[in-house]
C-alpha positions as CSV (number, residue, x, y, z in Angstrom):
1,M,69.7,2.5,-65.7
2,I,66.4,4.1,-64.8
3,S,65.1,6.7,-67.2
4,S,63.5,9.9,-66.1
5,T,60.1,8.1,-66.3
6,G,61.3,5.4,-63.9
7,K,61.4,2.7,-66.5
8,T,64.2,0.4,-67.6
9,K,64.4,-2.4,-70.0
10,L,65.4,-5.8,-68.4
11,E,68.3,-7.3,-70.2
12,R,68.5,-11.0,-71.1
13,G,69.5,-13.0,-68.2
14,S,68.7,-16.1,-66.3
15,S,66.3,-16.3,-63.4
16,R,64.5,-19.0,-61.6
17,R,61.8,-18.7,-64.3
18,G,64.2,-18.7,-67.3
19,V,65.2,-16.0,-69.8
20,Q,62.9,-13.0,-69.6
21,L,62.5,-9.6,-71.2
22,G,60.2,-6.9,-70.0
23,V,59.9,-3.4,-68.8
24,V,60.5,-2.6,-65.1
25,S,58.8,0.6,-64.0
26,I,58.8,2.4,-60.6
27,R,56.3,5.0,-59.9
28,M,55.1,7.1,-57.0
29,A,51.6,6.2,-55.7
30,E,49.3,9.2,-56.3
31,D,45.7,8.2,-56.0
32,A,43.3,5.8,-54.3
33,D,43.9,3.0,-56.9
34,D,47.7,3.2,-56.3
35,F,47.2,3.1,-52.5
36,D,45.0,0.0,-52.9
37,V,47.8,-1.6,-55.0
38,A,50.3,-0.8,-52.2
39,R,47.9,-2.3,-49.6
40,A,47.6,-5.5,-51.6
41,L,51.3,-5.8,-51.9
42,C,51.7,-5.2,-48.2
43,R,49.1,-7.9,-47.5
44,D,51.2,-10.3,-49.7
45,W,54.3,-9.2,-47.7
46,L,52.5,-10.0,-44.4
47,D,51.5,-13.4,-45.7
48,W,55.1,-14.1,-46.9
49,H,56.4,-12.9,-43.5
50,W,54.4,-15.3,-41.5
51,R,55.1,-18.3,-43.8
52,H,58.9,-17.7,-43.2
53,Y,58.8,-16.4,-39.6
54,P,61.0,-18.4,-37.2
55,S,58.8,-20.7,-35.0
56,D,60.8,-19.8,-31.9
57,W,60.2,-16.0,-32.2
58,P,57.6,-14.0,-30.3
59,K,54.1,-13.7,-31.5
60,G,51.0,-11.9,-30.2
61,A,48.9,-8.7,-30.5
62,D,51.9,-6.5,-29.6
63,H,53.9,-7.8,-32.5
64,P,54.4,-5.2,-35.3
65,M,53.3,-7.7,-37.9
66,D,50.2,-8.8,-36.0
67,P,47.5,-9.0,-38.8
68,E,44.9,-6.8,-37.1
69,R,47.5,-4.2,-36.1
70,F,49.1,-4.3,-39.6
71,E,45.7,-3.9,-41.3
72,A,45.1,-0.7,-39.3
73,I,48.4,0.7,-40.4
74,L,47.5,-0.2,-44.1
75,Q,44.5,2.0,-43.9
76,D,46.7,5.0,-42.9
77,L,49.4,4.5,-45.6
78,P,48.5,7.6,-47.6
79,K,48.7,9.7,-44.4
80,L,51.8,8.1,-43.0
81,H,53.8,8.5,-46.3
82,R,52.2,11.6,-47.8
83,R,54.1,13.9,-50.1
84,P,56.2,16.0,-49.9
85,H,57.8,14.4,-46.8
86,G,57.2,10.8,-47.7
87,G,56.2,8.6,-50.5
88,I,55.0,5.1,-51.6
89,L,56.8,3.7,-54.6
90,I,55.3,0.8,-56.6
91,G,57.5,-1.4,-58.8
92,S,56.0,-3.3,-61.7
93,I,57.2,-5.7,-64.3
94,G,55.2,-5.0,-67.4
95,K,51.8,-4.0,-66.1
96,L,52.0,-6.2,-63.0
97,P,52.7,-4.5,-59.7
98,V,55.1,-6.8,-57.8
99,G,56.9,-4.6,-55.3
100,C,56.7,-1.6,-53.1
101,V,58.8,0.5,-50.6
102,M,57.7,3.5,-48.5
103,Y,59.3,6.3,-46.6
104,H,58.5,9.2,-44.3
105,E,60.3,11.9,-42.4
106,A,61.8,10.7,-39.1
107,E,63.3,14.1,-38.2
108,P,64.4,17.0,-40.3
109,G,66.8,15.8,-43.0
110,I,66.4,12.1,-42.0
111,A,64.0,9.7,-43.6
112,E,63.0,6.2,-42.5
113,F,61.9,3.6,-45.0
114,K,59.5,0.8,-44.3
115,R,57.6,-2.1,-45.9
116,M,60.1,-2.9,-48.7
117,F,58.8,-6.0,-50.5
118,V,59.1,-7.7,-53.8
119,S,56.7,-10.6,-54.4
120,E,58.0,-14.0,-55.2
121,S,56.8,-13.6,-58.8
122,G,58.8,-10.4,-59.1
123,R,62.1,-11.6,-57.7
124,G,65.2,-12.3,-59.8
125,H,64.9,-9.1,-61.9
126,G,66.8,-6.6,-59.7
127,L,63.6,-4.8,-58.8
128,G,64.6,-4.4,-55.1
129,R,67.8,-2.5,-56.0
130,L,66.0,-0.4,-58.6
131,M,63.3,0.6,-56.1
132,L,65.9,1.5,-53.6
133,Q,67.8,3.7,-56.0
134,H,64.6,5.4,-57.2
135,M,63.7,6.0,-53.5
136,F,67.2,7.4,-52.8
137,D,66.8,9.8,-55.8
138,Q,63.4,10.9,-54.6
139,M,64.6,11.4,-51.0
140,I,67.5,13.6,-52.2
141,A,65.0,15.7,-54.2
142,D,62.8,15.9,-51.1
143,G,65.8,17.3,-49.1
144,Y,66.9,14.3,-47.1
145,R,70.5,13.8,-46.2
146,K,70.3,10.4,-44.6
147,V,68.0,7.3,-44.5
148,F,67.6,4.5,-42.0
149,F,65.5,1.4,-41.4
150,S,65.1,-1.6,-39.2
151,S,64.6,-5.2,-40.2
152,A,64.5,-8.8,-38.8
153,V,67.7,-10.7,-38.7
154,F,66.1,-13.8,-40.3
155,L,65.8,-11.9,-43.6
156,T,69.4,-12.5,-44.5
157,H,68.9,-12.1,-48.2
158,A,67.6,-8.5,-47.7
159,R,70.5,-7.5,-45.5
160,A,73.0,-8.5,-48.1
161,M,71.2,-6.3,-50.7
162,Y,71.1,-3.3,-48.2
163,E,74.8,-3.6,-47.6
164,S,75.5,-3.8,-51.3
165,V,73.8,-0.4,-51.8
166,G,75.7,1.3,-49.0
167,F,73.8,0.8,-45.8
168,V,75.9,0.2,-42.7
169,G,74.8,-1.1,-39.3
170,I,74.0,1.3,-36.5
171,P,73.1,0.7,-32.8
172,H,69.6,0.2,-31.6
173,P,67.9,3.4,-30.6
174,A,67.6,4.3,-26.9
175,G,64.6,2.5,-25.4
176,F,64.5,-0.2,-28.0
177,P,62.9,-3.3,-26.3
178,Q,65.6,-5.7,-25.0
179,A,63.6,-8.8,-26.1
180,W,64.0,-7.7,-29.7
181,R,67.7,-6.6,-29.7
182,E,69.0,-9.9,-31.0
183,R,66.1,-10.3,-33.5
184,E,66.1,-6.9,-35.2
185,Y,68.9,-4.7,-36.6
186,F,69.1,-1.1,-37.8
187,M,71.0,0.4,-40.7
188,E,71.6,3.8,-42.2
189,R,73.0,5.3,-45.4
190,A,74.1,8.8,-46.3
191,L,72.2,10.3,-49.3
192,V,74.4,13.3,-50.0
């Protein structure tokens, strides 16, 4: 359980790295240093993405994960996810930031989340679920009733986690590129 400070004690358990104890914390990014941490985590995510990207999938400058295009987005993170209609959450184990998730207003009462990532060194601790729950709580406090996102179908481990916290599949939005319909999916979840 997350306390009001966003911290929880990890219980003894096995992971790929053995038995571990530590403090997991989740906090809202608030200043330039926090935004730099979020950018660094996103760059790690971009690197992980391309190392695992299917070789037969499209690439090129119009790809949403194109490194130059992605870097330009990273510079705008504080503006894209600014409070009170959005936020950037950073998850840490001990003092080491190992995960992030971001959201913004898509339309009144509906949020979209993006750039959910837990680094390989931070996996196996349940941080992804904890970040999602903290994000849901914050979205409710911000007045949102529903949240949605899109993701690539090759990220099967992520989809299983999203389903386990209540997300359900929804149709692609009108105008979504035909070439990507079999490669990307959309999900939503009621918050209240």
